[in-house]
C-alpha positions in Angstrom: -9.3 -5.9 18.9 -6.0 -6.1 16.9 -5.8 -9.9 17.2 -6.5 -11.3 13.7 -7.1 -14.8 15.0 -5.5 -16.5 12.0 -7.3 -14.6 9.3 -5.6 -14.7 5.9 -4.2 -11.4 4.8 -2.4 -10.7 1.5 0.3 -8.1 1.5 1.6 -7.0 -2.0 5.1 -5.6 -2.0 5.5 -7.9 1.0 9.3 -8.2 0.8 9.9 -4.4 0.6 10.4 -1.8 3.3 6.9 -0.8 4.3 5.4 -4.1 3.0 7.9 -6.2 4.9 7.4 -4.3 8.1 3.6 -4.7 7.7 4.1 -8.4 7.3 6.0 -8.5 10.6 3.4 -6.5 12.4 0.6 -8.6 11.1 2.3 -11.9 12.0 2.8 -10.6 15.5 -0.9 -9.8 15.6 -1.7 -13.5 14.8 -2.6 -13.0 11.1 -1.9 -15.7 8.6 0.1 -13.5 6.2 0.6 -14.2 2.5 3.4 -11.9 1.2 3.3 -11.2 -2.6 6.0 -9.8 -4.8 8.0 -10.4 -8.0 11.2 -11.8 -6.5 11.0 -15.3 -5.1 14.4 -14.8 -3.4 13.2 -11.7 -1.5 10.0 -13.4 -0.5 11.9 -16.4 0.7 13.9 -14.2 3.1 10.8 -12.6 4.6 9.1 -16.1 4.8 12.1 -17.5 6.7 12.1 -14.6 9.1 8.4 -14.4 9.9 6.9 -17.8 8.8 4.6 -16.1 6.4 3.4 -17.8 3.2 4.4 -16.3 -0.2 2.9 -15.9 -3.7 4.7 -14.6 -6.8 3.1 -12.3 -9.4 3.8 -9.1 -11.3 1.4 -6.3 -10.6 1.6 -5.4 -14.3 0.1 -8.7 -15.4 -3.7 -9.3 -15.0 -3.2 -13.0 -15.9 -0.6 -13.5 -13.1 -2.7 -11.8 -10.6 -5.9 -13.7 -11.5 -4.0 -17.1 -11.4 -2.3 -16.3 -8.1 -5.5 -15.2 -6.3 -8.0 -17.6 -7.8 -9.4 -19.8 -5.0 -7.3 -18.1 -2.4 -9.2 -17.8 0.9 -8.6 -14.2 1.9 -10.0 -12.0 4.6 -7.8 -8.9 4.1 -5.5 -7.2 1.6 -2.8 -4.6 1.9 -2.0 -3.1 -1.5 1.6 -2.0 -0.9 3.4 -3.0 -4.0 4.5 0.0 -6.1 6.9 1.7 -8.5 8.4 5.1 -7.8 9.1 6.1 -11.4 11.0 9.3 -11.9 11.5 12.8 -10.5 10.3 15.0 -13.4 8.1 18.0 -14.2 5.1 17.8 -16.6 7.3 19.4 -19.2 10.0 16.7 -19.2 8.2 13.6 -17.9 8.9 10.3 -19.8 5.4 9.1 -20.8 6.6 5.5 -20.9 7.6 5.8 -17.2 4.3 7.6 -16.4 2.4 4.6 -18.0 4.4 2.1 -16.0 3.8 4.0 -12.7 0.0 4.1 -13.4 0.1 0.4 -14.5 1.7 -0.8 -11.3 0.4 1.6 -8.6 -3.2 2.1 -9.7 -4.1 -0.6 -12.2 -2.2 -3.2 -10.3 -3.9 -2.3 -7.0 -7.3 -2.4 -8.8 -6.6 -5.8 -10.2 -5.6 -7.2 -6.8 -8.8 -5.8 -5.4 -10.8 -7.1 -8.3 -9.7 -10.7 -7.9 -9.2 -10.8 -4.1 -12.7 -9.4 -3.4 -14.4 -11.9 -5.7 -13.1 -14.6 -3.2 -13.9 -12.4 -0.2 -17.5 -11.9 -1.3 -18.0 -15.6 -2.1 -16.7 -16.6 1.3 -19.1 -14.1 2.9 -17.1 -13.3 6.1 -16.4 -9.6 5.3 -13.0 -8.3 5.5 -10.8 -5.2 5.1 -8.4 -3.7 2.5 -5.8 -1.0 3.0 -4.3 0.7 0.1 -0.8 2.3 0.6 -1.1 5.7 -1.1 1.0 8.7 -0.4 0.8 12.3 0.7 1.6 13.0 -3.0 -2.0 12.1 -3.7 -3.2 14.9 -1.4 -0.8 17.8 -2.2 1.4 18.7 -5.2 5.0 17.8 -4.7 7.9 18.9 -7.0 8.8 16.3 -9.6 5.9 14.0 -8.7 3.7 14.2 -11.7 3.7 10.5 -12.3 3.8 9.1 -8.8 1.3 11.6 -7.5 -1.1 11.0 -10.3 -1.0 7.2 -9.7 -1.7 7.6 -6.0 -4.5 10.1 -6.6 -6.0 7.4 -8.8 -5.5 5.0 -6.0 -7.5 7.3 -3.7 -10.5 7.1 -6.0 -10.2 3.3 -6.3 -10.3 3.3 -2.5 -13.4 5.4 -2.2 -15.3 3.6 -5.0 -14.3 0.2 -3.6 -15.5 1.3 -0.1 -18.9 2.4 -1.6 -19.4 -0.8 -3.6 -18.1 -3.3 -1.1 -19.7 -2.0 2.1 -22.8 -4.2 1.6 -20.6 -7.2 1.8 -19.0 -5.9 5.1 -15.7 -5.3 3.4 -14.0 -2.1 4.4 -11.6 -0.2 2.2 -9.3 2.6 3.4 -6.0 4.1 2.4 -2.9 5.5 4.3 -1.0 8.4 3.0 2.6 8.3 4.2 5.2 11.0 3.9 8.7 10.1 2.9 10.1 7.0 4.5 13.9 7.1 4.1 14.6 3.8 2.4 17.5 3.0 0.1 15.2 3.7 -2.9 14.0 7.1 -1.7 17.2 8.4 0.0 18.9 9.3 -3.3 16.4 12.1 -3.9 15.2 13.1 -0.5 18.6 13.1 1.3 19.7 16.0 -0.9 19.9 19.1 1.4 18.2 21.4 -1.1 15.3 18.9 -1.3 15.1 17.8 2.3 15.5 21.1 4.2 12.6 23.1 2.7 10.4 20.0 2.8 11.0 19.3 6.5 10.5 22.9 7.3 6.9 22.7 6.1 6.2 19.7 8.3 5.2 20.4 11.9 6.9 17.3 13.2 10.0 18.0 11.0 11.3 14.5 10.4 10.9 11.5 8.1 8.5 8.7 8.9 9.7 5.2 9.8 8.4 2.0 8.4 6.9 1.0 11.7 5.0 4.3 11.9 3.3 3.4 8.6 2.8 -0.3 9.4 1.1 0.4 12.7 -1.8 2.4 11.2 -2.2 -0.2 8.4 -2.7 -2.9 11.0 -5.2 -0.7 12.9 -7.3 0.0 9.8 -7.4 -3.8 9.0 -8.3 -4.7 12.5 -11.7 -4.9 14.3 -10.7 -1.7 16.2 -11.5 0.2 13.0 -14.7 -1.8 12.3 -16.8 1.4 11.5 -14.1 3.1 9.4 -14.3 2.8 5.6 -13.6 5.1 2.6 -11.1 7.3 4.4 -7.5 8.4 3.7 -5.2 8.6 6.7 -2.3 11.0 6.3 0.9 9.7 8.1 2.8 12.8 7.3 3.9 14.6 10.5 1.2 17.3 9.8 2.5 18.2 6.3 -1.0 18.3 4.8 -2.7 20.1 7.6 -1.7 23.5 6.2 
């Protein structure tokens, strides 16, 4: 039930850590993957490795998204592209950065959903969407006013999309990972005064891996999850169970 039998699945942020790993998992599950991103060079590398197709667009540009997705035969979407922004409190946040985080993480995912689902509905074969959210959408984290707000907005986009698209047999869910120690995140989260108290609150007491996020994404896309829509799935070692 996790064999995609050549279905076309778009993965935004497809050359990144979680996105790239998701591309690899989907290719192994016989999906026809289209990796999307801003860097043609980075996309070329994942295409050479996996055989996936690629498409280039900026999540901040509605015109680029519309042009890239127009006429594209899609069955599934993974909204994984994003921007981390800054570590800041509400008192010292940079509103320009806040605006960019919201633009990429929430508005960008909505635009991809908007134009991808137009094609999916027209094709009439149903489908599935998974939005890569964050545990920061479910609980307050120090310094995450911008990122957490963008992912909380993505949660509502997920629920509303599930409500509206169910009649077309299109399912929409989100996953909510804890920290995955990538080169981008390690600068902040590897600091002992940040990492130690955080991990002490987590029952499993360790960071997530990219594979541990990609696996549930593939499950939620697959026919094994055919009756699941409108949910958020924490992948957080139990952090949000308190």
